[in-house]
N, CA, C and O atoms as a MOPAC input file, in Angstrom:
PM7 MOZYME 1SCF
protein

 N    -71.16000 1  -104.54600 1   209.25000 1
 C    -71.62600 1  -104.91100 1   207.93300 1
 C    -72.73600 1  -105.95800 1   208.01200 1
 O    -73.64200 1  -105.98400 1   207.17900 1
 N    -72.64900 1  -106.81100 1   209.01700 1
 C    -73.71700 1  -107.80600 1   209.20200 1
 C    -75.05600 1  -107.10400 1   209.39400 1
 O    -76.06200 1  -107.51700 1   208.81800 1
 N    -75.07200 1  -106.04900 1   210.19700 1
 C    -76.30500 1  -105.31900 1   210.45300 1
 C    -76.83600 1  -104.61700 1   209.20300 1
 O    -78.02800 1  -104.31900 1   209.11900 1
 N    -75.96700 1  -104.35400 1   208.24000 1
 C    -76.36800 1  -103.70600 1   206.99500 1
 C    -76.78400 1  -104.72100 1   205.93800 1
 O    -77.15500 1  -104.33900 1   204.82800 1
 N    -76.72700 1  -106.02100 1   206.27200 1
 C    -77.20800 1  -107.04600 1   205.35900 1
 C    -76.15700 1  -107.84000 1   204.61500 1
 O    -76.48800 1  -108.58400 1   203.69200 1
 N    -74.90300 1  -107.69900 1   204.99300 1
 C    -73.86300 1  -108.49300 1   204.32300 1
 C    -74.16600 1  -109.97100 1   204.49500 1
 O    -74.53600 1  -110.40500 1   205.58600 1
 N    -74.01400 1  -110.74900 1   203.42700 1
 C    -74.31700 1  -112.17900 1   203.46200 1
 C    -73.15100 1  -112.99400 1   204.00800 1
 O    -73.35800 1  -114.06000 1   204.58700 1
 N    -71.93200 1  -112.50200 1   203.82800 1
 C    -70.75000 1  -113.16900 1   204.35600 1
 C    -69.60300 1  -112.18000 1   204.38400 1
 O    -69.68100 1  -111.09100 1   203.81400 1
 N    -68.53400 1  -112.58200 1   205.06200 1
 C    -67.37200 1  -111.72400 1   205.22600 1
 C    -66.16000 1  -112.43300 1   204.64800 1
 O    -65.94400 1  -113.61600 1   204.91100 1
 N    -65.37100 1  -111.71500 1   203.86100 1
 C    -64.04300 1  -112.20800 1   203.49000 1
 C    -63.07800 1  -111.51500 1   204.42700 1
 O    -62.89800 1  -110.29900 1   204.36600 1
 N    -62.45200 1  -112.30900 1   205.30600 1
 C    -61.48800 1  -111.75500 1   206.26000 1
 C    -60.08700 1  -112.01800 1   205.71800 1
 O    -59.64900 1  -113.16400 1   205.62300 1
 N    -59.39600 1  -110.94300 1   205.36800 1
 C    -58.02100 1  -111.04800 1   204.88100 1
 C    -57.08600 1  -110.44300 1   205.90500 1
 O    -57.17900 1  -109.25500 1   206.21600 1
 N    -56.18300 1  -111.25800 1   206.42900 1
 C    -55.15200 1  -110.74300 1   207.31500 1
 C    -54.06100 1  -110.17900 1   206.41500 1
 O    -53.25700 1  -110.93200 1   205.86600 1
 N    -54.02900 1  -108.86200 1   206.26300 1
 C    -53.11400 1  -108.24100 1   205.31000 1
 C    -51.64600 1  -108.41400 1   205.69900 1
 O    -50.75900 1  -108.28800 1   204.85400 1
 N    -51.39100 1  -108.69900 1   206.96600 1
 C    -50.01000 1  -108.92900 1   207.39700 1
 C    -49.52100 1  -110.31300 1   206.99000 1
 O    -48.31600 1  -110.56500 1   206.97100 1
 N    -50.43900 1  -111.20500 1   206.66700 1
 C    -50.07900 1  -112.56300 1   206.26700 1
 C    -50.29500 1  -112.81200 1   204.78000 1
 O    -49.76600 1  -113.77200 1   204.22100 1
 N    -51.07500 1  -111.94400 1   204.14400 1
 C    -51.42800 1  -112.14400 1   202.74200 1
 C    -50.16800 1  -112.22800 1   201.88900 1
 O    -49.33400 1  -111.32300 1   201.90500 1
 N    -50.04000 1  -113.32100 1   201.14400 1
 C    -48.89200 1  -113.52800 1   200.27200 1
 C    -47.63700 1  -114.00200 1   200.96100 1
 O    -46.61300 1  -114.18700 1   200.30300 1
 N    -47.68000 1  -114.20600 1   202.27800 1
 C    -46.47100 1  -114.57300 1   203.01400 1
 C    -46.28800 1  -116.07900 1   203.18300 1
 O    -45.19500 1  -116.53500 1   203.51900 1
 N    -47.34400 1  -116.84900 1   202.95200 1
 C    -47.30700 1  -118.30400 1   203.16400 1
 C    -46.94700 1  -118.64700 1   204.61200 1
 O    -46.28600 1  -119.65300 1   204.87300 1
 N    -47.38800 1  -117.80100 1   205.54900 1
 C    -47.04700 1  -118.00600 1   206.96000 1
 C    -48.17100 1  -118.62600 1   207.77500 1
 O    -48.07400 1  -118.72000 1   208.99800 1
 N    -49.23900 1  -119.05000 1   207.10400 1
 C    -50.37500 1  -119.65700 1   207.80100 1
 C    -51.44500 1  -118.62800 1   208.09200 1
 O    -51.14000 1  -117.45200 1   208.29200 1
 N    -52.70700 1  -119.06200 1   208.11800 1
 C    -53.80100 1  -118.14700 1   208.41000 1
 C    -53.81400 1  -117.72300 1   209.87300 1
 O    -53.26100 1  -118.41100 1   210.73200 1
 N    -54.44100 1  -116.60000 1   210.14700 1
 C    -54.55400 1  -116.09000 1   211.50600 1
 C    -55.77400 1  -116.74300 1   212.17500 1
 O    -56.86700 1  -116.17700 1   212.18800 1
 N    -55.56800 1  -117.91300 1   212.71500 1
 C    -56.66600 1  -118.68700 1   213.30500 1
 C    -57.27700 1  -117.99600 1   214.51300 1
 O    -58.49000 1  -118.05300 1   214.71300 1
 N    -56.45200 1  -117.34600 1   215.31700 1
 C    -56.97900 1  -116.64800 1   216.50300 1
 C    -57.93500 1  -115.52400 1   216.10000 1
 O    -59.01800 1  -115.39000 1   216.67100 1
 N    -57.53500 1  -114.72500 1   215.12400 1
 C    -58.39700 1  -113.62600 1   214.67300 1
 C    -59.68100 1  -114.16700 1   214.04900 1
 O    -60.75300 1  -113.59200 1   214.23900 1
 N    -59.58100 1  -115.25800 1   213.31300 1
 C    -60.77500 1  -115.85900 1   212.72000 1
 C    -61.73400 1  -116.34900 1   213.79800 1
 O    -62.94600 1  -116.16900 1   213.68300 1
 N    -61.19700 1  -116.96500 1   214.84000 1
 C    -62.04400 1  -117.41500 1   215.96000 1
 C    -62.73400 1  -116.22900 1   216.62500 1
 O    -63.92700 1  -116.28200 1   216.92600 1
 N    -61.97200 1  -115.15500 1   216.85200 1
 C    -62.53600 1  -113.96000 1   217.48900 1
 C    -63.66000 1  -113.36600 1   216.64300 1
 O    -64.71200 1  -113.00800 1   217.17200 1
 N    -63.44400 1  -113.26100 1   215.34000 1
 C    -64.46300 1  -112.71400 1   214.45800 1
 C    -65.69700 1  -113.60800 1   214.43400 1
 O    -66.82500 1  -113.11900 1   214.50300 1
 N    -65.48600 1  -114.90900 1   214.33800 1
 C    -66.60100 1  -115.86100 1   214.29800 1
 C    -67.44300 1  -115.80100 1   215.57200 1
 O    -68.64000 1  -116.08700 1   215.54600 1
 N    -66.81900 1  -115.43400 1   216.66800 1
 C    -67.54700 1  -115.36800 1   217.94300 1
 C    -68.49700 1  -114.17600 1   218.02000 1
 O    -69.40000 1  -114.16000 1   218.85700 1
 N    -68.30300 1  -113.17700 1   217.15700 1
 C    -69.12800 1  -111.97000 1   217.26300 1
 C    -70.03900 1  -111.71700 1   216.06500 1
 O    -70.79800 1  -110.74800 1   216.06500 1
 N    -69.97600 1  -112.57000 1   215.04800 1
 C    -70.87600 1  -112.41700 1   213.90100 1
 C    -71.62400 1  -113.72800 1   213.66300 1
 O    -71.18700 1  -114.80300 1   214.07500 1
 N    -72.74800 1  -113.60500 1   212.99300 1
 C    -73.56500 1  -114.77700 1   212.69500 1
 C    -73.57300 1  -115.13000 1   211.21100 1
 O    -74.29700 1  -116.03500 1   210.79500 1
 N    -72.78500 1  -114.43400 1   210.42100 1
 C    -72.73800 1  -114.72100 1   208.98500 1
 C    -71.43800 1  -115.47400 1   208.66700 1
 O    -70.46300 1  -115.37200 1   209.41100 1
 N    -71.42900 1  -116.22100 1   207.57000 1
 C    -70.23400 1  -117.00400 1   207.21500 1
 C    -69.01000 1  -116.12800 1   206.98300 1
 O    -69.11100 1  -114.97700 1   206.55500 1
 N    -67.85900 1  -116.70600 1   207.27600 1
 C    -66.57600 1  -116.03400 1   207.10500 1
 C    -65.73100 1  -116.84400 1   206.13900 1
 O    -65.64000 1  -118.06600 1   206.25800 1
 N    -65.11300 1  -116.16500 1   205.18500 1
 C    -64.16600 1  -116.78600 1   204.27500 1
 C    -62.78500 1  -116.27700 1   204.66400 1
 O    -62.54900 1  -115.07000 1   204.70500 1
 N    -61.88400 1  -117.19500 1   204.94600 1
 C    -60.53900 1  -116.85200 1   205.40000 1
 C    -59.62400 1  -116.57800 1   204.21300 1
 O    -59.67600 1  -117.26900 1   203.19600 1
 N    -58.79200 1  -115.56300 1   204.36200 1
 C    -57.83500 1  -115.21800 1   203.32400 1
 C    -56.56400 1  -114.70600 1   203.97600 1
 O    -56.59900 1  -114.03400 1   205.00700 1
 N    -55.44900 1  -115.03500 1   203.35900 1
 C    -54.16900 1  -114.53200 1   203.84300 1
 C    -53.36000 1  -115.57200 1   204.57100 1
 O    -53.75100 1  -116.04400 1   205.63900 1
 N    -52.22300 1  -115.93300 1   203.99100 1
 C    -51.26200 1  -116.79300 1   204.65800 1
 C    -51.37200 1  -118.27700 1   204.40500 1
 O    -50.47800 1  -119.02400 1   204.80400 1
 N    -52.42400 1  -118.73900 1   203.76200 1
 C    -52.58800 1  -120.18500 1   203.55000 1
 C    -51.40600 1  -120.70400 1   202.75500 1
 O    -51.11800 1  -120.22400 1   201.65900 1
 N    -50.71700 1  -121.70100 1   203.32700 1
 C    -49.48300 1  -122.18200 1   202.71000 1
 C    -49.43200 1  -123.68200 1   202.49900 1
 O    -48.51900 1  -124.18600 1   201.84500 1
 N    -50.41000 1  -124.40900 1   203.04800 1
 C    -50.31900 1  -125.86600 1   202.98600 1
 C    -51.69500 1  -126.49000 1   203.13900 1
 O    -52.66500 1  -125.83400 1   203.51700 1
 N    -51.74400 1  -127.75800 1   202.83800 1
 C    -52.97000 1  -128.51300 1   203.06400 1
 C    -53.28400 1  -128.53400 1   204.55700 1
 O    -54.45300 1  -128.51700 1   204.94200 1
 N    -52.26600 1  -128.57000 1   205.39000 1
 C    -52.47500 1  -128.52800 1   206.84000 1
 C    -53.21200 1  -127.25500 1   207.23600 1
 O    -54.09500 1  -127.29100 1   208.09300 1
 N    -52.85700 1  -126.12900 1   206.61900 1
 C    -53.57400 1  -124.87500 1   206.88600 1
 C    -55.04300 1  -124.99500 1   206.50200 1
 O    -55.92000 1  -124.52400 1   207.22600 1
 N    -55.30800 1  -125.62600 1   205.36700 1
 C    -56.69900 1  -125.80800 1   204.94300 1
 C    -57.46400 1  -126.67700 1   205.93100 1
 O    -58.62800 1  -126.40500 1   206.22700 1
 N    -56.82600 1  -127.70800 1   206.43700 1
 C    -57.48400 1  -128.57100 1   207.41900 1
 C    -57.73000 1  -127.81900 1   208.72800 1
 O    -58.74800 1  -128.03500 1   209.38600 1
 N    -56.81000 1  -126.94700 1   209.10200 1
 C    -57.01200 1  -126.11800 1   210.30800 1
 C    -58.20500 1  -125.19200 1   210.11400 1
 O    -58.98600 1  -124.98200 1   211.04300 1
 N    -58.35100 1  -124.64200 1   208.92500 1
 C    -59.50500 1  -123.79200 1   208.63500 1
 C    -60.79200 1  -124.60100 1   208.59200 1
 O    -61.83500 1  -124.14400 1   209.05900 1
 N    -60.71900 1  -125.78500 1   208.04000 1
 C    -61.89800 1  -126.65500 1   207.98800 1
 C    -62.38100 1  -126.97900 1   209.40200 1
 O    -63.58400 1  -127.11200 1   209.62900 1
 N    -61.46200 1  -127.10500 1   210.34500 1
 C    -61.83900 1  -127.37300 1   211.73700 1
 C    -62.62800 1  -126.20500 1   212.33600 1
 O    -63.34000 1  -126.38900 1   213.32400 1
 N    -62.51100 1  -125.01700 1   211.75700 1
 C    -63.25300 1  -123.84500 1   212.24100 1
 C    -64.62700 1  -123.71500 1   211.59500 1
 O    -65.36700 1  -122.77900 1   211.89700 1
 N    -64.97100 1  -124.64000 1   210.71500 1
 C    -66.27000 1  -124.56600 1   210.04400 1
 C    -67.44800 1  -124.51300 1   211.01900 1
 O    -68.37100 1  -123.72900 1   210.79700 1
 N    -67.45600 1  -125.31600 1   212.09400 1
 C    -68.58900 1  -125.22600 1   213.02700 1
 C    -68.72900 1  -123.85100 1   213.68800 1
 O    -69.81000 1  -123.49700 1   214.15800 1
 N    -67.65100 1  -123.08600 1   213.72400 1
 C    -67.68900 1  -121.74800 1   214.30800 1
 C    -68.09600 1  -120.68700 1   213.29300 1
 O    -68.34900 1  -119.54300 1   213.67000 1
 N    -68.16200 1  -121.04800 1   212.00300 1
 C    -68.60900 1  -120.09200 1   210.99900 1
 C    -67.62300 1  -119.77900 1   209.89800 1
 O    -67.94200 1  -119.00400 1   208.99600 1
 N    -66.42800 1  -120.36000 1   209.94300 1
 C    -65.46000 1  -120.15700 1   208.86700 1
 C    -65.79400 1  -121.18300 1   207.78500 1
 O    -65.50100 1  -122.37000 1   207.92500 1
 N    -66.40900 1  -120.70600 1   206.71200 1
 C    -66.98400 1  -121.62000 1   205.72900 1
 C    -66.19000 1  -121.74000 1   204.43600 1
 O    -66.58600 1  -122.47900 1   203.53500 1
 N    -65.09200 1  -121.03500 1   204.33400 1
 C    -64.32000 1  -121.11700 1   203.10400 1
 C    -62.94000 1  -120.52500 1   203.25600 1
 O    -62.59200 1  -119.95900 1   204.29300 1
 N    -62.15700 1  -120.66700 1   202.19400 1
 C    -60.78900 1  -120.15400 1   202.20000 1
 C    -60.41900 1  -119.68200 1   200.80900 1
 O    -60.86400 1  -120.23600 1   199.80400 1
 N    -59.60700 1  -118.66200 1   200.77300 1
 C    -59.02100 1  -118.19400 1   199.52500 1
 C    -57.56100 1  -118.61000 1   199.55800 1
 O    -56.82200 1  -118.28900 1   200.48900 1
 N    -57.17000 1  -119.32100 1   198.53500 1
 C    -55.78000 1  -119.76200 1   198.40800 1
 C    -55.22900 1  -119.12200 1   197.14700 1
 O    -55.76100 1  -119.33200 1   196.05700 1
 N    -54.18300 1  -118.35400 1   197.28700 1
 C    -53.60500 1  -117.65600 1   196.14100 1
 C    -52.19100 1  -118.07800 1   195.86600 1
 O    -51.94200 1  -118.97700 1   195.06200 1
 N    -51.26600 1  -117.43000 1   196.53200 1
 C    -49.84400 1  -117.62700 1   196.25200 1
 C    -49.41600 1  -119.08400 1   196.36400 1
 O    -48.58900 1  -119.54500 1   195.57800 1
 N    -49.96500 1  -119.81100 1   197.32600 1
 C    -49.57200 1  -121.20900 1   197.51900 1
 C    -49.88300 1  -122.06200 1   196.28800 1
 O    -49.20400 1  -123.05600 1   196.03300 1
 N    -50.89800 1  -121.67900 1   195.53300 1
 C    -51.18700 1  -122.38000 1   194.27300 1
 C    -50.15600 1  -122.00700 1   193.20800 1
 O    -49.67700 1  -122.86600 1   192.46800 1
 N    -49.82000 1  -120.72000 1   193.14000 1
 C    -48.85500 1  -120.26200 1   192.13100 1
 C    -47.46200 1  -120.81500 1   192.38900 1
 O    -46.74500 1  -121.15000 1   191.44700 1
 N    -47.07100 1  -120.91500 1   193.65600 1
 C    -45.74800 1  -121.43900 1   194.00200 1
 C    -45.73400 1  -122.96100 1   194.05800 1
 O    -44.68700 1  -123.57900 1   194.25100 1
 N    -46.91000 1  -123.55600 1   193.88600 1
 C    -47.10500 1  -125.00400 1   193.93100 1
 C    -46.80600 1  -125.60700 1   195.30800 1
 O    -46.47200 1  -126.78700 1   195.41400 1
 N    -46.92700 1  -124.78600 1   196.36800 1
 C    -46.85400 1  -125.31200 1   197.72700 1
 C    -48.08900 1  -126.15700 1   198.01000 1
 O    -48.04900 1  -127.08100 1   198.82200 1
 N    -49.19000 1  -125.82900 1   197.32800 1
 C    -50.42500 1  -126.60600 1   197.39400 1
 C    -50.85600 1  -126.87700 1   195.95600 1
 O    -50.85900 1  -125.97700 1   195.11600 1
 N    -51.21400 1  -128.11000 1   195.68900 1
 C    -51.84100 1  -128.36900 1   194.39200 1
 C    -53.34300 1  -128.39400 1   194.61700 1
 O    -53.81600 1  -128.78900 1   195.68200 1
 N    -54.07500 1  -127.97500 1   193.62300 1
 C    -55.52500 1  -127.96600 1   193.74200 1
 C    -56.04100 1  -129.37600 1   194.00000 1
 O    -56.99000 1  -129.56300 1   194.76200 1
 N    -55.42800 1  -130.35400 1   193.37500 1
 C    -55.81800 1  -131.74800 1   193.56900 1
 C    -55.63700 1  -132.16800 1   195.03300 1
 O    -56.51600 1  -132.81300 1   195.60400 1
 N    -54.49800 1  -131.80400 1   195.64300 1
 C    -54.26300 1  -132.12500 1   197.06300 1
 C    -55.29100 1  -131.44100 1   197.95600 1
 O    -55.80500 1  -132.04100 1   198.90000 1
 N    -55.58300 1  -130.19000 1   197.65200 1
 C    -56.52600 1  -129.43100 1   198.47300 1
 C    -57.90600 1  -130.07100 1   198.43500 1
 O    -58.55500 1  -130.22400 1   199.47000 1
 N    -58.34900 1  -130.44400 1   197.24200 1
 C    -59.66500 1  -131.06000 1   197.10900 1
 C    -59.68700 1  -132.39200 1   197.84000 1
 O    -60.65500 1  -132.70300 1   198.53300 1
 N    -58.63300 1  -133.17900 1   197.69200 1
 C    -58.56000 1  -134.45900 1   198.39800 1
 C    -58.59700 1  -134.25000 1   199.91500 1
 O    -59.28600 1  -134.98100 1   200.62600 1
 N    -57.86800 1  -133.27200 1   200.39900 1
 C    -57.74600 1  -133.04000 1   201.84000 1
 C    -59.06100 1  -132.64400 1   202.48400 1
 O    -59.40400 1  -133.14800 1   203.55300 1
 N    -59.79900 1  -131.74900 1   201.84800 1
 C    -61.04400 1  -131.28800 1   202.46200 1
 C    -62.23900 1  -132.10100 1   202.01100 1
 O    -63.34800 1  -131.90300 1   202.50700 1
 N    -62.02900 1  -133.00600 1   201.08400 1
 C    -63.10600 1  -133.87600 1   200.61000 1
 C    -63.77300 1  -133.29200 1   199.40000 1
 O    -64.35500 1  -132.21000 1   199.47400 1
 N    -63.70400 1  -133.97900 1   198.29600 1
 C    -64.21200 1  -133.43300 1   197.03600 1
 C    -65.69400 1  -133.11000 1   197.11100 1
 O    -66.15600 1  -132.22400 1   196.39300 1
 N    -66.44700 1  -133.78800 1   197.94600 1
 C    -67.86300 1  -133.49000 1   198.08800 1
 C    -68.12500 1  -132.21900 1   198.86200 1
 O    -69.26000 1  -131.74200 1   198.88800 1
 N    -67.10800 1  -131.65500 1   199.49400 1
 C    -67.28800 1  -130.45900 1   200.30900 1
 C    -67.02700 1  -129.18300 1   199.51800 1
 O    -67.37800 1  -128.09800 1   199.98200 1
 N    -66.43000 1  -129.28200 1   198.35600 1
 C    -66.10400 1  -128.09200 1   197.59200 1
 C    -67.30600 1  -127.67500 1   196.75600 1
 O    -67.81900 1  -128.46300 1   195.96100 1
 N    -67.75200 1  -126.43800 1   196.93600 1
 C    -68.88700 1  -125.92800 1   196.17200 1
 C    -68.43900 1  -125.45400 1   194.79900 1
 O    -69.08600 1  -125.75600 1   193.79600 1
 N    -67.35800 1  -124.72700 1   194.74700 1
 C    -66.97100 1  -124.07800 1   193.51100 1
 C    -65.47500 1  -123.84400 1   193.53000 1
 O    -64.92100 1  -123.43100 1   194.54900 1
 N    -64.82100 1  -124.10400 1   192.41700 1
 C    -63.39100 1  -123.84700 1   192.31900 1
 C    -63.11900 1  -123.09100 1   191.02300 1
 O    -62.77700 1  -123.69900 1   190.00900 1
 N    -63.26900 1  -121.77800 1   191.05200 1
 C    -62.94500 1  -120.99400 1   189.85500 1
 C    -61.44300 1  -121.05200 1   189.56400 1
 O    -60.66900 1  -121.45900 1   190.43000 1
 N    -61.02500 1  -120.66100 1   188.38600 1
 C    -59.62300 1  -120.77400 1   187.99400 1
 C    -58.65900 1  -119.97200 1   188.85300 1
 O    -57.46500 1  -120.27200 1   188.86500 1
 N    -59.13800 1  -118.95700 1   189.57700 1
 C    -58.23600 1  -118.14000 1   190.38900 1
 C    -57.97100 1  -118.74700 1   191.75700 1
 O    -57.24800 1  -118.14400 1   192.55100 1
 N    -58.52200 1  -119.91000 1   192.06700 1
 C    -58.16400 1  -120.60900 1   193.28600 1
 C    -59.04600 1  -120.39000 1   194.48400 1
 O    -58.66700 1  -120.79300 1   195.58400 1
 N    -60.18000 1  -119.78600 1   194.34300 1
 C    -61.07800 1  -119.54600 1   195.46700 1
 C    -61.99500 1  -120.74800 1   195.63500 1
 O    -62.54000 1  -121.25000 1   194.65200 1
 N    -62.17000 1  -121.21000 1   196.85200 1
 C    -63.10900 1  -122.29600 1   197.08100 1
 C    -63.79700 1  -122.10100 1   198.40900 1
 O    -63.26700 1  -121.45100 1   199.31000 1
 N    -64.97600 1  -122.66700 1   198.52400 1
 C    -65.69600 1  -122.62800 1   199.79600 1
 C    -66.05900 1  -124.03200 1   200.21100 1
 O    -66.30300 1  -124.89600 1   199.36900 1
 N    -66.09300 1  -124.25800 1   201.50700 1
 C    -66.49300 1  -125.55400 1   202.02300 1
 C    -68.00900 1  -125.62600 1   201.96800 1
 O    -68.68100 1  -124.66300 1   202.34000 1
 N    -68.56000 1  -126.73100 1   201.51600 1
 C    -70.02300 1  -126.87400 1   201.43000 1
 C    -70.59400 1  -127.31600 1   202.74000 1
 O    -71.80700 1  -127.48900 1   202.85800 1

């Protein structure tokens, strides 16, 4: 898709999506190693710690995260998430819980 002009990739680990079992960091690292476009992580995010783990992958190309169920179950509050990754780093926070690191 990168060769066809995709501007970024949303990588959803469907085996983790909705499970609150943590993102697939290994798969994200592998994908980041072979593409040059930004990657948005999705699937399994369950805590602020998960968001910080994803933020650590930013230099490799993981530039954002989708947080869904963890917001609905209140395992993560939006306020905690913004505080954890730094309010100046959030580009956009639509009501459905999607955010990207700036």
